[in-house]
C-alpha positions as semicolon CSV with decimal commas, in nm:
position;residue;x (nm);y (nm);z (nm)
1;X;12,446;10,669;14,714
2;X;12,378;10,292;14,546
3;X;12,029;10,338;14,535
4;X;12,087;10,638;14,318
5;X;12,301;10,475;14,073
6;X;12,047;10,187;14,060
7;X;11,797;10,453;13,949
8;X;12,013;10,600;13,685
9;X;12,028;10,266;13,578
10;X;11,767;10,203;13,576
11;X;11,635;10,538;13,374
12;X;11,914;10,463;13,148
13;X;11,844;10,093;13,063
14;X;11,466;10,261;12,950
15;X;11,594;10,529;12,733
16;X;11,826;10,251;12,579
17;X;11,478;10,020;12,505
18;X;11,283;10,307;12,389
19;X;11,567;10,334;12,157
20;X;11,594;9,944;12,015
21;X;11,246;9,891;11,891
22;X;10,971;10,079;12,156
23;X;10,703;10,234;11,976
24;X;10,425;10,453;12,160
25;X;10,092;10,642;12,040
26;X;10,190;11,018;12,092
27;X;10,551;10,989;11,982
28;X;10,512;11,357;11,775
29;X;10,325;11,505;11,991
30;X;10,558;11,755;12,088
31;X;10,736;11,738;11,787
32;X;10,443;11,743;11,493
33;X;10,130;11,658;11,704
34;X;9,854;11,751;11,434
35;X;10,076;11,482;11,188
36;X;9,772;11,211;11,211
37;X;9,548;11,459;11,035
38;X;9,799;11,581;10,808
39;X;9,819;11,211;10,667
40;X;9,398;11,148;10,755
41;X;9,302;11,435;10,467
42;X;9,605;11,349;10,254
43;X;9,456;11,013;10,220
44;X;9,086;11,104;10,221
45;X;9,166;11,334;9,906
46;X;9,354;11,032;9,759
47;X;9,016;10,832;9,802
48;X;8,835;11,115;9,665
49;X;9,036;11,067;9,294
50;X;9,052;10,639;9,327
51;X;8,905;10,349;9,522
52;X;9,187;10,123;9,451
53;X;9,424;10,432;9,725
54;X;9,258;10,175;10,007
55;X;9,313;9,786;9,872
56;X;9,689;9,947;9,721
57;X;9,834;10,114;10,083
58;X;9,680;9,832;10,320
59;X;9,878;9,597;10,111
60;X;10,225;9,777;10,056
61;X;10,220;9,819;10,472
62;X;10,210;9,450;10,466
63;X;10,419;9,411;10,178
64;X;10,655;9,620;10,352
65;X;10,648;9,460;10,741
66;X;10,732;9,169;10,644
67;X;11,049;9,218;10,410
68;X;11,290;9,394;10,609
69;X;11,055;9,492;10,884
70;X;10,792;9,768;10,894
71;X;11,085;10,030;10,713
72;X;10,949;10,193;10,426
73;X;11,222;9,987;10,234
74;X;10,948;9,883;9,944
75;X;10,937;10,304;9,866
76;X;11,243;10,262;9,756
77;X;11,366;10,384;9,395
78;X;11,604;10,261;9,194
79;X;11,786;10,361;8,916
80;X;11,879;9,972;8,845
81;X;11,527;9,805;8,918
82;X;11,708;9,636;9,187
83;X;11,520;9,758;9,468
84;X;11,254;9,584;9,721
85;X;11,017;9,694;9,497
86;X;11,141;9,564;9,194
87;X;11,066;9,183;9,283
88;X;10,896;8,977;9,127
89;X;10,656;8,936;9,452
90;X;10,614;9,371;9,449
91;X;10,548;9,409;9,094
92;X;10,209;9,419;9,160
93;X;10,137;9,639;9,412
94;X;9,953;9,899;9,308
95;X;10,118;10,265;9,217
96;X;9,795;10,428;9,371
97;X;9,977;10,330;9,711
98;X;10,292;10,457;9,672
99;X;10,176;10,760;9,554
100;X;9,928;10,806;9,873
101;X;10,229;10,770;10,102
102;X;10,445;10,987;9,869
103;X;10,122;11,252;9,890
104;X;10,113;11,260;10,304
105;X;10,513;11,262;10,318
106;X;10,526;11,568;10,084
107;X;10,208;11,728;10,314
108;X;10,398;11,655;10,641
109;X;10,738;11,767;10,515
110;X;10,537;12,126;10,457
111;X;10,436;12,121;10,848
112;X;10,770;11,962;10,974
113;X;11,024;11,939;10,812
114;X;11,250;11,630;10,857
115;X;11,044;11,483;11,171
116;X;10,844;11,199;11,083
117;X;10,924;10,892;10,862
118;X;10,817;10,739;10,550
119;X;10,770;10,368;10,790
120;X;10,500;10,606;10,984
121;X;10,350;10,730;10,745
122;X;10,266;10,410;10,533
123;X;10,166;10,299;10,940
124;X;9,888;10,555;11,021
125;X;9,790;10,601;10,621
126;X;9,716;10,243;10,629
127;X;9,488;10,256;10,899
128;X;9,318;10,561;10,758
129;X;9,202;10,361;10,453
130;X;9,077;10,080;10,655
131;X;8,883;10,347;10,794
132;X;8,746;10,545;10,586
133;X;8,677;10,232;10,386
134;X;8,408;10,076;10,708
135;X;8,656;10,011;10,983
136;X;8,611;10,061;11,352
137;X;8,888;10,299;11,457
138;X;9,235;10,206;11,609
139;X;9,532;10,394;11,750
140;X;9,900;10,305;11,529
141;X;10,206;10,300;11,744
142;X;10,435;10,505;11,629
143;X;10,849;10,630;11,648
144;X;11,005;10,401;11,356
145;X;11,283;10,532;11,155
146;X;11,326;10,461;10,801
147;X;11,517;10,159;10,698
148;X;11,891;10,199;10,527
149;X;11,834;9,844;10,322
150;X;11,619;9,765;10,012
151;X;11,706;9,491;9,768
152;X;11,473;9,292;9,547
153;X;11,693;8,962;9,594
154;X;11,562;8,941;9,942
155;X;11,226;8,937;9,916
156;X;11,169;8,573;9,728
157;X;11,011;8,362;9,994
158;X;10,891;8,600;10,266
159;X;10,594;8,675;10,123
160;X;10,235;8,447;10,110
161;X;10,174;8,267;9,798
162;X;9,784;8,257;9,677
163;X;9,831;7,847;9,713
164;X;9,967;7,820;10,092
165;X;9,800;7,574;10,305
166;X;9,751;7,608;10,686
167;X;10,071;7,465;10,763
168;X;10,266;7,686;10,544
169;X;10,031;8,048;10,599
170;X;10,171;7,975;11,018
171;X;10,509;7,951;11,007
172;X;10,550;8,259;10,765
173;X;10,333;8,452;10,992
174;X;10,493;8,307;11,317
175;X;10,825;8,427;11,160
176;X;10,678;8,762;11,280
177;X;10,538;8,663;11,581
178;X;10,182;8,647;11,468
179;X;9,932;8,360;11,609
180;X;9,680;8,149;11,326
181;X;9,448;8,458;11,499
182;X;9,656;8,708;11,373
183;X;9,718;8,505;11,075
184;X;9,342;8,484;10,972
185;X;9,234;8,804;11,078
186;X;9,431;9,052;10,899
187;X;9,336;8,753;10,601
188;X;9,024;8,997;10,606
189;X;9,174;9,221;10,423
190;X;9,083;9,080;10,119
191;X;8,767;9,218;10,151
192;X;8,890;9,528;9,980
193;X;9,151;9,351;9,788
194;X;9,124;9,239;9,434
195;X;9,359;8,988;9,263
196;X;9,454;8,962;8,857
197;X;9,365;8,683;8,663
198;X;9,683;8,465;8,696
199;X;9,672;8,447;9,050
200;X;9,434;8,219;9,092
201;X;9,327;8,094;8,739
202;X;9,438;7,727;8,810
203;X;9,189;7,684;9,065
204;X;8,903;7,715;8,703
205;X;9,129;7,544;8,478
206;X;9,411;7,294;8,615
207;X;9,355;7,249;8,968
208;X;9,406;6,847;8,907
209;X;9,386;6,622;8,651
210;X;9,060;6,445;8,823
211;X;8,903;6,806;8,837
212;X;8,980;7,099;8,630
213;X;8,796;7,350;8,872
214;X;8,879;7,321;9,254
215;X;8,627;7,143;9,487
216;X;8,619;7,418;9,717
217;X;8,499;7,601;9,522
218;X;8,066;7,713;9,535
219;X;7,965;7,625;9,119
220;X;7,859;7,916;9,019
221;X;8,125;8,173;9,183
222;X;8,345;7,960;8,939
223;X;8,195;8,010;8,650
224;X;8,177;8,324;8,722
225;X;8,578;8,367;8,736
226;X;8,566;8,206;8,467
227;X;8,393;8,473;8,243
228;X;8,569;8,735;8,430
229;X;8,866;8,584;8,378
230;X;8,903;8,356;8,026
231;X;9,170;8,181;7,867
232;X;9,459;8,420;7,738
233;X;9,277;8,734;7,935
234;X;9,448;9,062;7,936
235;X;9,699;9,038;8,221
236;X;9,621;9,387;8,415
237;X;9,254;9,270;8,428
238;X;9,198;9,280;8,817
239;X;8,920;9,105;8,978
240;X;8,704;9,166;9,330
241;X;8,856;8,964;9,668
242;X;8,469;9,008;9,780
243;X;8,218;8,896;9,505
244;X;8,005;9,047;9,726
245;X;8,093;9,423;9,920
246;X;8,374;9,509;9,764
247;X;8,465;9,868;9,857
248;X;8,362;9,859;10,217
249;X;8,599;9,686;10,467
250;X;8,349;9,449;10,644
251;X;8,350;9,088;10,746
252;X;8,182;8,955;10,405
253;X;8,523;8,831;10,339
254;X;8,441;8,567;10,557
255;X;8,060;8,513;10,482
256;X;8,227;8,476;10,164
257;X;8,463;8,140;10,263
258;X;8,171;7,988;10,476
259;X;8,021;7,988;10,057
260;X;8,309;7,864;9,927
261;X;8,346;8,204;9,750
262;X;8,714;8,235;9,831
263;X;8,939;8,381;9,588
264;X;9,292;8,226;9,653
265;X;9,326;7,873;9,771
266;X;9,529;8,034;10,047
267;X;9,185;8,209;10,143
268;X;8,942;7,907;10,138
269;X;9,172;7,643;10,336
270;X;9,066;7,898;10,632
271;X;8,768;7,729;10,572
272;X;8,842;7,393;10,498
273;X;9,071;7,310;10,713
274;X;8,918;7,206;11,104
275;X;9,174;7,404;11,264
276;X;9,099;7,766;11,137
277;X;8,745;7,702;11,034
278;X;8,587;7,801;11,415
279;X;8,742;8,123;11,348
280;X;8,625;8,199;11,089
281;X;8,280;8,127;11,131
282;X;8,331;8,344;11,431
283;X;8,430;8,623;11,206
284;X;8,156;8,550;10,958
285;X;7,918;8,556;11,220
286;X;8,006;8,876;11,410
287;X;8,128;9,241;11,275
288;X;8,267;9,351;11,602
289;X;8,493;9,013;11,701
290;X;8,673;9,050;11,313
291;X;8,718;9,417;11,345
292;X;8,896;9,390;11,755
293;X;9,107;9,102;11,643
294;X;9,165;9,276;11,354
295;X;9,307;9,595;11,464
296;X;9,542;9,383;11,735
297;X;9,707;9,210;11,457
298;X;9,778;9,541;11,280
299;X;9,929;9,695;11,614
300;X;10,105;9,364;11,600
301;X;10,217;9,373;11,224
302;X;10,387;9,755;11,274
303;X;10,585;9,588;11,552
304;X;10,750;9,352;11,304
305;X;11,077;9,420;11,367
306;X;11,092;9,842;11,347
307;X;11,433;10,068;11,329
308;X;11,436;10,319;11,612
309;X;11,732;10,512;11,722
310;X;12,055;10,498;11,507
311;X;11,918;10,179;11,285
312;X;11,793;10,404;10,999
313;X;11,710;10,749;10,913
314;X;11,396;11,022;10,871
315;X;11,381;10,999;10,518
316;X;11,342;11,357;10,338
317;X;11,200;11,147;9,983
318;X;11,070;10,832;10,105
319;X;11,180;10,669;9,745
320;X;11,541;10,795;9,815
321;X;11,745;10,745;10,070
322;X;11,862;11,033;10,245
323;X;12,276;10,996;10,133
């Protein structure tokens, strides 16, 4: 009898653990077995309309996970403009990323109403855009619920800035159980990213009193940036973060860092700092090494502060709480 009670207690403990952060790859195998195919089709359809779908969706996933955890809180639209997406650091998130998730959610709801969370749909979509842009395929863990909190006031200080040094980057990622290796690998997503001129203008116009141009920048690349972003440029002008293969998910980003062509200070510092330079060199010389590390980091990122069980809900509309 004692042995039986012990076994029951063990099973209960497993179930409790599953309800508090346990994600599995086949979470919807019995409730919505085709969910990944449905999302992939919706993402591909959106990508056919605009390539911005790729960087916008991937960046949306990152911003969501780093504030409140991977719970789709960034998708909430507030009539008072005080939701997470309304924070200054999130105003540059491209609308195509939001639209990708909303369209995918609508497609999923048509076949599996009230079953799949927006957080899981965003996770699947983030993987899909990487693969559709040329990245290696990988499985995603599912089982998240959608968060119940989305406040603009909780964003500041929780997202990396373009002027971060290596210590600042490591400290921020470490808060989410992500290592320096994970951080560098995830930075590789900039191979398909873009940025507005005001995010890096200081590197070509006002870096320091003695050197207006950041000396770590390749001189020719600096000139290209000045031509693309002259003084008083339209703030909505966007620049590719990878000037070589901007629409392909590859290791070109790291090869650019070796050549002094990192757009942000927080990009180039990965190569100029001795502590991180070997990893950049490894990723620059081997697509498979980079992709392997990126997949590991994405799966770890997807586990950040997830909500399961009664910690959240399954939103019927990704932009609104159910009640």
